[in-house]
PDB file of N, CA, C and O in Angstrom:
ATOM      1  N   UNK A   1       6.114  18.096   6.203  1.00  0.00           N
ATOM      2  CA  UNK A   1       5.580  17.768   4.892  1.00  0.00           C
ATOM      3  C   UNK A   1       6.646  17.078   4.044  1.00  0.00           C
ATOM      4  O   UNK A   1       6.309  16.260   3.188  1.00  0.00           O
ATOM      5  N   UNK A   2       7.896  17.382   4.258  1.00  0.00           N
ATOM      6  CA  UNK A   2       8.974  16.783   3.465  1.00  0.00           C
ATOM      7  C   UNK A   2       8.955  15.261   3.553  1.00  0.00           C
ATOM      8  O   UNK A   2       9.180  14.577   2.555  1.00  0.00           O
ATOM      9  N   UNK A   3       8.690  14.732   4.734  1.00  0.00           N
ATOM     10  CA  UNK A   3       8.628  13.281   4.898  1.00  0.00           C
ATOM     11  C   UNK A   3       7.511  12.665   4.081  1.00  0.00           C
ATOM     12  O   UNK A   3       7.682  11.596   3.494  1.00  0.00           O
ATOM     13  N   UNK A   4       6.373  13.332   4.039  1.00  0.00           N
ATOM     14  CA  UNK A   4       5.239  12.837   3.257  1.00  0.00           C
ATOM     15  C   UNK A   4       5.557  12.847   1.768  1.00  0.00           C
ATOM     16  O   UNK A   4       5.195  11.918   1.045  1.00  0.00           O
ATOM     17  N   UNK A   5       6.226  13.886   1.315  1.00  0.00           N
ATOM     18  CA  UNK A   5       6.605  13.970  -0.094  1.00  0.00           C
ATOM     19  C   UNK A   5       7.588  12.862  -0.458  1.00  0.00           C
ATOM     20  O   UNK A   5       7.468  12.239  -1.512  1.00  0.00           O
ATOM     21  N   UNK A   6       8.554  12.622   0.415  1.00  0.00           N
ATOM     22  CA  UNK A   6       9.535  11.569   0.178  1.00  0.00           C
ATOM     23  C   UNK A   6       8.854  10.202   0.151  1.00  0.00           C
ATOM     24  O   UNK A   6       9.173   9.362  -0.690  1.00  0.00           O
ATOM     25  N   UNK A   7       7.931   9.985   1.059  1.00  0.00           N
ATOM     26  CA  UNK A   7       7.194   8.726   1.106  1.00  0.00           C
ATOM     27  C   UNK A   7       6.388   8.520  -0.172  1.00  0.00           C
ATOM     28  O   UNK A   7       6.374   7.420  -0.725  1.00  0.00           O
ATOM     29  N   UNK A   8       5.727   9.554  -0.637  1.00  0.00           N
ATOM     30  CA  UNK A   8       4.939   9.463  -1.868  1.00  0.00           C
ATOM     31  C   UNK A   8       5.835   9.139  -3.058  1.00  0.00           C
ATOM     32  O   UNK A   8       5.472   8.326  -3.909  1.00  0.00           O
ATOM     33  N   UNK A   9       6.995   9.768  -3.120  1.00  0.00           N
ATOM     34  CA  UNK A   9       7.944   9.495  -4.205  1.00  0.00           C
ATOM     35  C   UNK A   9       8.415   8.043  -4.154  1.00  0.00           C
ATOM     36  O   UNK A   9       8.425   7.350  -5.171  1.00  0.00           O
ATOM     37  N   UNK A  10       8.805   7.591  -2.970  1.00  0.00           N
ATOM     38  CA  UNK A  10       9.286   6.215  -2.830  1.00  0.00           C
ATOM     39  C   UNK A  10       8.190   5.207  -3.163  1.00  0.00           C
ATOM     40  O   UNK A  10       8.460   4.174  -3.776  1.00  0.00           O
ATOM     41  N   UNK A  11       6.971   5.499  -2.765  1.00  0.00           N
ATOM     42  CA  UNK A  11       5.858   4.606  -3.067  1.00  0.00           C
ATOM     43  C   UNK A  11       5.654   4.492  -4.577  1.00  0.00           C
ATOM     44  O   UNK A  11       5.365   3.409  -5.085  1.00  0.00           O
ATOM     45  N   UNK A  12       5.804   5.603  -5.292  1.00  0.00           N
ATOM     46  CA  UNK A  12       5.653   5.546  -6.752  1.00  0.00           C
ATOM     47  C   UNK A  12       6.723   4.645  -7.369  1.00  0.00           C
ATOM     48  O   UNK A  12       6.445   3.915  -8.320  1.00  0.00           O
ATOM     49  N   UNK A  13       7.933   4.692  -6.839  1.00  0.00           N
ATOM     50  CA  UNK A  13       9.009   3.833  -7.338  1.00  0.00           C
ATOM     51  C   UNK A  13       8.740   2.369  -7.008  1.00  0.00           C
ATOM     52  O   UNK A  13       9.011   1.491  -7.827  1.00  0.00           O
ATOM     53  N   UNK A  14       8.214   2.100  -5.828  1.00  0.00           N
ATOM     54  CA  UNK A  14       7.868   0.727  -5.448  1.00  0.00           C
ATOM     55  C   UNK A  14       6.784   0.193  -6.373  1.00  0.00           C
ATOM     56  O   UNK A  14       6.856  -0.951  -6.824  1.00  0.00           O
ATOM     57  N   UNK A  15       5.784   1.013  -6.655  1.00  0.00           N
ATOM     58  CA  UNK A  15       4.699   0.584  -7.546  1.00  0.00           C
ATOM     59  C   UNK A  15       5.224   0.301  -8.953  1.00  0.00           C
ATOM     60  O   UNK A  15       4.788  -0.657  -9.592  1.00  0.00           O
ATOM     61  N   UNK A  16       6.146   1.116  -9.437  1.00  0.00           N
ATOM     62  CA  UNK A  16       6.754   0.866 -10.746  1.00  0.00           C
ATOM     63  C   UNK A  16       7.466  -0.478 -10.756  1.00  0.00           C
ATOM     64  O   UNK A  16       7.351  -1.242 -11.714  1.00  0.00           O
ATOM     65  N   UNK A  17       8.196  -0.761  -9.694  1.00  0.00           N
ATOM     66  CA  UNK A  17       8.917  -2.029  -9.590  1.00  0.00           C
ATOM     67  C   UNK A  17       7.954  -3.202  -9.560  1.00  0.00           C
ATOM     68  O   UNK A  17       8.178  -4.207 -10.236  1.00  0.00           O
ATOM     69  N   UNK A  18       6.890  -3.086  -8.788  1.00  0.00           N
ATOM     70  CA  UNK A  18       5.898  -4.161  -8.738  1.00  0.00           C
ATOM     71  C   UNK A  18       5.278  -4.394 -10.109  1.00  0.00           C
ATOM     72  O   UNK A  18       5.078  -5.540 -10.512  1.00  0.00           O
ATOM     73  N   UNK A  19       4.977  -3.325 -10.822  1.00  0.00           N
ATOM     74  CA  UNK A  19       4.425  -3.461 -12.171  1.00  0.00           C
ATOM     75  C   UNK A  19       5.396  -4.196 -13.097  1.00  0.00           C
ATOM     76  O   UNK A  19       4.980  -5.049 -13.881  1.00  0.00           O
ATOM     77  N   UNK A  20       6.677  -3.870 -13.008  1.00  0.00           N
ATOM     78  CA  UNK A  20       7.679  -4.551 -13.840  1.00  0.00           C
ATOM     79  C   UNK A  20       7.785  -6.029 -13.496  1.00  0.00           C
ATOM     80  O   UNK A  20       8.115  -6.846 -14.355  1.00  0.00           O
ATOM     81  N   UNK A  21       7.510  -6.373 -12.249  1.00  0.00           N
ATOM     82  CA  UNK A  21       7.547  -7.773 -11.813  1.00  0.00           C
ATOM     83  C   UNK A  21       6.225  -8.492 -12.068  1.00  0.00           C
ATOM     84  O   UNK A  21       6.063  -9.652 -11.688  1.00  0.00           O
ATOM     85  N   UNK A  22       5.293  -7.814 -12.701  1.00  0.00           N
ATOM     86  CA  UNK A  22       3.956  -8.357 -12.986  1.00  0.00           C
ATOM     87  C   UNK A  22       3.190  -8.658 -11.703  1.00  0.00           C
ATOM     88  O   UNK A  22       2.416  -9.612 -11.631  1.00  0.00           O
ATOM     89  N   UNK A  23       3.420  -7.831 -10.702  1.00  0.00           N
ATOM     90  CA  UNK A  23       2.662  -7.908  -9.453  1.00  0.00           C
ATOM     91  C   UNK A  23       1.737  -6.700  -9.382  1.00  0.00           C
ATOM     92  O   UNK A  23       2.024  -5.656  -9.968  1.00  0.00           O
ATOM     93  N   UNK A  24       0.655  -6.840  -8.682  1.00  0.00           N
ATOM     94  CA  UNK A  24      -0.308  -5.752  -8.557  1.00  0.00           C
ATOM     95  C   UNK A  24       0.298  -4.614  -7.737  1.00  0.00           C
ATOM     96  O   UNK A  24       0.770  -4.824  -6.620  1.00  0.00           O
ATOM     97  N   UNK A  25       0.277  -3.424  -8.298  1.00  0.00           N
ATOM     98  CA  UNK A  25       0.873  -2.283  -7.593  1.00  0.00           C
ATOM     99  C   UNK A  25       0.040  -1.845  -6.397  1.00  0.00           C
ATOM    100  O   UNK A  25       0.523  -1.095  -5.548  1.00  0.00           O
ATOM    101  N   UNK A  26      -1.201  -2.303  -6.323  1.00  0.00           N
ATOM    102  CA  UNK A  26      -1.998  -1.919  -5.155  1.00  0.00           C
ATOM    103  C   UNK A  26      -1.756  -2.842  -3.964  1.00  0.00           C
ATOM    104  O   UNK A  26      -2.542  -2.854  -3.017  1.00  0.00           O
ATOM    105  N   UNK A  27      -0.672  -3.611  -4.008  1.00  0.00           N
ATOM    106  CA  UNK A  27      -0.240  -4.370  -2.830  1.00  0.00           C
ATOM    107  C   UNK A  27       0.364  -3.437  -1.783  1.00  0.00           C
ATOM    108  O   UNK A  27       0.519  -3.812  -0.620  1.00  0.00           O
ATOM    109  N   UNK A  28       0.700  -2.231  -2.200  1.00  0.00           N
ATOM    110  CA  UNK A  28       1.218  -1.219  -1.273  1.00  0.00           C
ATOM    111  C   UNK A  28       0.357   0.026  -1.392  1.00  0.00           C
ATOM    112  O   UNK A  28      -0.216   0.312  -2.443  1.00  0.00           O
ATOM    113  N   UNK A  29       0.281   0.746  -0.307  1.00  0.00           N
ATOM    114  CA  UNK A  29      -0.591   1.925  -0.285  1.00  0.00           C
ATOM    115  C   UNK A  29      -0.141   2.847   0.849  1.00  0.00           C
ATOM    116  O   UNK A  29       0.406   2.392   1.853  1.00  0.00           O
ATOM    117  N   UNK A  30      -0.375   4.122   0.676  1.00  0.00           N
ATOM    118  CA  UNK A  30      -0.083   5.100   1.719  1.00  0.00           C
ATOM    119  C   UNK A  30      -1.390   5.790   2.100  1.00  0.00           C
ATOM    120  O   UNK A  30      -2.209   6.128   1.245  1.00  0.00           O
ATOM    121  N   UNK A  31      -1.557   5.982   3.365  1.00  0.00           N
ATOM    122  CA  UNK A  31      -2.715   6.715   3.885  1.00  0.00           C
ATOM    123  C   UNK A  31      -2.192   7.743   4.875  1.00  0.00           C
ATOM    124  O   UNK A  31      -1.400   7.419   5.760  1.00  0.00           O
ATOM    125  N   UNK A  32      -2.630   8.961   4.724  1.00  0.00           N
ATOM    126  CA  UNK A  32      -2.272   9.995   5.685  1.00  0.00           C
ATOM    127  C   UNK A  32      -3.472  10.238   6.583  1.00  0.00           C
ATOM    128  O   UNK A  32      -4.569  10.542   6.114  1.00  0.00           O
ATOM    129  N   UNK A  33      -3.248  10.101   7.867  1.00  0.00           N
ATOM    130  CA  UNK A  33      -4.321  10.243   8.841  1.00  0.00           C
ATOM    131  C   UNK A  33      -3.876  11.242   9.897  1.00  0.00           C
ATOM    132  O   UNK A  33      -2.793  11.119  10.470  1.00  0.00           O
ATOM    133  N   UNK A  34      -4.713  12.219  10.144  1.00  0.00           N
ATOM    134  CA  UNK A  34      -4.421  13.172  11.210  1.00  0.00           C
ATOM    135  C   UNK A  34      -4.675  12.511  12.557  1.00  0.00           C
ATOM    136  O   UNK A  34      -5.472  11.579  12.664  1.00  0.00           O
ATOM    137  N   UNK A  35      -4.000  12.995  13.566  1.00  0.00           N
ATOM    138  CA  UNK A  35      -4.146  12.425  14.900  1.00  0.00           C
ATOM    139  C   UNK A  35      -5.600  12.476  15.364  1.00  0.00           C
ATOM    140  O   UNK A  35      -6.040  11.605  16.115  1.00  0.00           O
ATOM    141  N   UNK A  36      -6.334  13.472  14.931  1.00  0.00           N
ATOM    142  CA  UNK A  36      -7.736  13.592  15.336  1.00  0.00           C
ATOM    143  C   UNK A  36      -8.641  12.599  14.599  1.00  0.00           C
ATOM    144  O   UNK A  36      -9.797  12.416  14.979  1.00  0.00           O
ATOM    145  N   UNK A  37      -8.120  11.960  13.549  1.00  0.00           N
ATOM    146  CA  UNK A  37      -8.896  10.986  12.779  1.00  0.00           C
ATOM    147  C   UNK A  37      -8.527   9.547  13.128  1.00  0.00           C
ATOM    148  O   UNK A  37      -8.693   8.645  12.307  1.00  0.00           O
ATOM    149  N   UNK A  38      -8.032   9.336  14.334  1.00  0.00           N
ATOM    150  CA  UNK A  38      -7.597   7.993  14.732  1.00  0.00           C
ATOM    151  C   UNK A  38      -8.711   6.958  14.587  1.00  0.00           C
ATOM    152  O   UNK A  38      -8.434   5.773  14.402  1.00  0.00           O
ATOM    153  N   UNK A  39      -9.961   7.394  14.669  1.00  0.00           N
ATOM    154  CA  UNK A  39     -11.077   6.457  14.559  1.00  0.00           C
ATOM    155  C   UNK A  39     -11.240   5.913  13.137  1.00  0.00           C
ATOM    156  O   UNK A  39     -11.970   4.941  12.941  1.00  0.00           O
ATOM    157  N   UNK A  40     -10.587   6.508  12.149  1.00  0.00           N
ATOM    158  CA  UNK A  40     -10.625   6.016  10.766  1.00  0.00           C
ATOM    159  C   UNK A  40      -9.677   4.851  10.529  1.00  0.00           C
ATOM    160  O   UNK A  40      -9.844   4.100   9.568  1.00  0.00           O
ATOM    161  N   UNK A  41      -8.685   4.695  11.397  1.00  0.00           N
ATOM    162  CA  UNK A  41      -7.637   3.701  11.180  1.00  0.00           C
ATOM    163  C   UNK A  41      -8.190   2.282  11.020  1.00  0.00           C
ATOM    164  O   UNK A  41      -7.790   1.594  10.080  1.00  0.00           O
ATOM    165  N   UNK A  42      -9.089   1.809  11.888  1.00  0.00           N
ATOM    166  CA  UNK A  42      -9.602   0.442  11.696  1.00  0.00           C
ATOM    167  C   UNK A  42     -10.272   0.237  10.332  1.00  0.00           C
ATOM    168  O   UNK A  42     -10.119  -0.822   9.724  1.00  0.00           O
ATOM    169  N   UNK A  43     -11.001   1.227   9.856  1.00  0.00           N
ATOM    170  CA  UNK A  43     -11.658   1.117   8.549  1.00  0.00           C
ATOM    171  C   UNK A  43     -10.629   1.076   7.421  1.00  0.00           C
ATOM    172  O   UNK A  43     -10.785   0.313   6.468  1.00  0.00           O
ATOM    173  N   UNK A  44      -9.597   1.878   7.520  1.00  0.00           N
ATOM    174  CA  UNK A  44      -8.536   1.886   6.513  1.00  0.00           C
ATOM    175  C   UNK A  44      -7.862   0.518   6.458  1.00  0.00           C
ATOM    176  O   UNK A  44      -7.620  -0.022   5.379  1.00  0.00           O
ATOM    177  N   UNK A  45      -7.565  -0.032   7.622  1.00  0.00           N
ATOM    178  CA  UNK A  45      -6.921  -1.351   7.683  1.00  0.00           C
ATOM    179  C   UNK A  45      -7.843  -2.426   7.113  1.00  0.00           C
ATOM    180  O   UNK A  45      -7.393  -3.294   6.365  1.00  0.00           O
ATOM    181  N   UNK A  46      -9.120  -2.374   7.458  1.00  0.00           N
ATOM    182  CA  UNK A  46     -10.079  -3.364   6.960  1.00  0.00           C
ATOM    183  C   UNK A  46     -10.166  -3.325   5.432  1.00  0.00           C
ATOM    184  O   UNK A  46     -10.134  -4.366   4.776  1.00  0.00           O
ATOM    185  N   UNK A  47     -10.276  -2.117   4.872  1.00  0.00           N
ATOM    186  CA  UNK A  47     -10.358  -1.972   3.417  1.00  0.00           C
ATOM    187  C   UNK A  47      -9.100  -2.500   2.725  1.00  0.00           C
ATOM    188  O   UNK A  47      -9.179  -3.166   1.693  1.00  0.00           O
ATOM    189  N   UNK A  48      -7.945  -2.193   3.308  1.00  0.00           N
ATOM    190  CA  UNK A  48      -6.695  -2.655   2.708  1.00  0.00           C
ATOM    191  C   UNK A  48      -6.591  -4.173   2.793  1.00  0.00           C
ATOM    192  O   UNK A  48      -6.173  -4.818   1.831  1.00  0.00           O
ATOM    193  N   UNK A  49      -6.962  -4.745   3.922  1.00  0.00           N
ATOM    194  CA  UNK A  49      -6.922  -6.201   4.080  1.00  0.00           C
ATOM    195  C   UNK A  49      -7.855  -6.884   3.082  1.00  0.00           C
ATOM    196  O   UNK A  49      -7.510  -7.926   2.523  1.00  0.00           O
ATOM    197  N   UNK A  50      -9.025  -6.305   2.857  1.00  0.00           N
ATOM    198  CA  UNK A  50      -9.952  -6.861   1.867  1.00  0.00           C
ATOM    199  C   UNK A  50      -9.333  -6.837   0.474  1.00  0.00           C
ATOM    200  O   UNK A  50      -9.458  -7.800  -0.283  1.00  0.00           O
ATOM    201  N   UNK A  51      -8.673  -5.745   0.142  1.00  0.00           N
ATOM    202  CA  UNK A  51      -8.046  -5.630  -1.179  1.00  0.00           C
ATOM    203  C   UNK A  51      -6.923  -6.650  -1.338  1.00  0.00           C
ATOM    204  O   UNK A  51      -6.775  -7.259  -2.398  1.00  0.00           O
ATOM    205  N   UNK A  52      -6.141  -6.830  -0.294  1.00  0.00           N
ATOM    206  CA  UNK A  52      -5.048  -7.802  -0.351  1.00  0.00           C
ATOM    207  C   UNK A  52      -5.606  -9.213  -0.534  1.00  0.00           C
ATOM    208  O   UNK A  52      -5.032 -10.014  -1.273  1.00  0.00           O
ATOM    209  N   UNK A  53      -6.704  -9.518   0.123  1.00  0.00           N
ATOM    210  CA  UNK A  53      -7.328 -10.831  -0.063  1.00  0.00           C
ATOM    211  C   UNK A  53      -7.816 -11.004  -1.498  1.00  0.00           C
ATOM    212  O   UNK A  53      -7.713 -12.097  -2.053  1.00  0.00           O
ATOM    213  N   UNK A  54      -8.347  -9.944  -2.108  1.00  0.00           N
ATOM    214  CA  UNK A  54      -8.785 -10.005  -3.502  1.00  0.00           C
ATOM    215  C   UNK A  54      -7.609 -10.274  -4.437  1.00  0.00           C
ATOM    216  O   UNK A  54      -7.720 -11.058  -5.380  1.00  0.00           O
ATOM    217  N   UNK A  55      -6.490  -9.622  -4.168  1.00  0.00           N
ATOM    218  CA  UNK A  55      -5.300  -9.766  -5.002  1.00  0.00           C
ATOM    219  C   UNK A  55      -4.741 -11.182  -4.881  1.00  0.00           C
ATOM    220  O   UNK A  55      -4.278 -11.756  -5.866  1.00  0.00           O
ATOM    221  N   UNK A  56      -4.783 -11.735  -3.694  1.00  0.00           N
ATOM    222  CA  UNK A  56      -4.278 -13.084  -3.475  1.00  0.00           C
ATOM    223  C   UNK A  56      -2.829 -13.090  -3.030  1.00  0.00           C
ATOM    224  O   UNK A  56      -2.200 -12.040  -2.902  1.00  0.00           O
ATOM    225  N   UNK A  57      -2.309 -14.283  -2.795  1.00  0.00           N
ATOM    226  CA  UNK A  57      -0.935 -14.393  -2.300  1.00  0.00           C
ATOM    227  C   UNK A  57       0.091 -14.000  -3.364  1.00  0.00           C
ATOM    228  O   UNK A  57      -0.202 -13.972  -4.559  1.00  0.00           O
ATOM    229  N   UNK A  58       1.256 -13.708  -2.908  1.00  0.00           N
ATOM    230  CA  UNK A  58       2.369 -13.366  -3.778  1.00  0.00           C
ATOM    231  C   UNK A  58       2.708 -14.588  -4.634  1.00  0.00           C
ATOM    232  O   UNK A  58       3.042 -15.640  -4.088  1.00  0.00           O
ATOM    233  N   UNK A  59       2.631 -14.475  -5.957  1.00  0.00           N
ATOM    234  CA  UNK A  59       2.918 -15.633  -6.804  1.00  0.00           C
ATOM    235  C   UNK A  59       4.388 -16.056  -6.772  1.00  0.00           C
ATOM    236  O   UNK A  59       4.718 -17.167  -7.185  1.00  0.00           O
ATOM    237  N   UNK A  60       5.267 -15.189  -6.291  1.00  0.00           N
ATOM    238  CA  UNK A  60       6.687 -15.515  -6.215  1.00  0.00           C
ATOM    239  C   UNK A  60       7.071 -16.159  -4.890  1.00  0.00           C
ATOM    240  O   UNK A  60       8.227 -16.539  -4.704  1.00  0.00           O
ATOM    241  N   UNK A  61       6.136 -16.287  -3.979  1.00  0.00           N
ATOM    242  CA  UNK A  61       6.444 -16.860  -2.667  1.00  0.00           C
ATOM    243  C   UNK A  61       6.963 -18.284  -2.849  1.00  0.00           C
ATOM    244  O   UNK A  61       6.369 -19.094  -3.561  1.00  0.00           O
ATOM    245  N   UNK A  62       8.067 -18.565  -2.199  1.00  0.00           N
ATOM    246  CA  UNK A  62       8.650 -19.895  -2.273  1.00  0.00           C
ATOM    247  C   UNK A  62       9.763 -20.040  -3.295  1.00  0.00           C
ATOM    248  O   UNK A  62      10.400 -21.090  -3.365  1.00  0.00           O
ATOM    249  N   UNK A  63      10.012 -18.995  -4.096  1.00  0.00           N
ATOM    250  CA  UNK A  63      11.099 -19.067  -5.072  1.00  0.00           C
ATOM    251  C   UNK A  63      12.400 -18.768  -4.414  1.00  0.00           C
ATOM    252  O   UNK A  63      13.441 -18.778  -5.072  1.00  0.00           O
TER     253      UNK A  63
END
């Protein structure tokens, strides 16, 4: 569980940084999936990919 807590903390810091850079904080996300829920992984990836497409490309790309 310690690893999950550390990951959640680090993700919150990453989201804060993205917000300060005027980037959408939902460009990053954490999902916890049990080994028995492996069949959920494709749906999680699809949903995240759809959200990233909605957000659009990184406006800082190329700087």
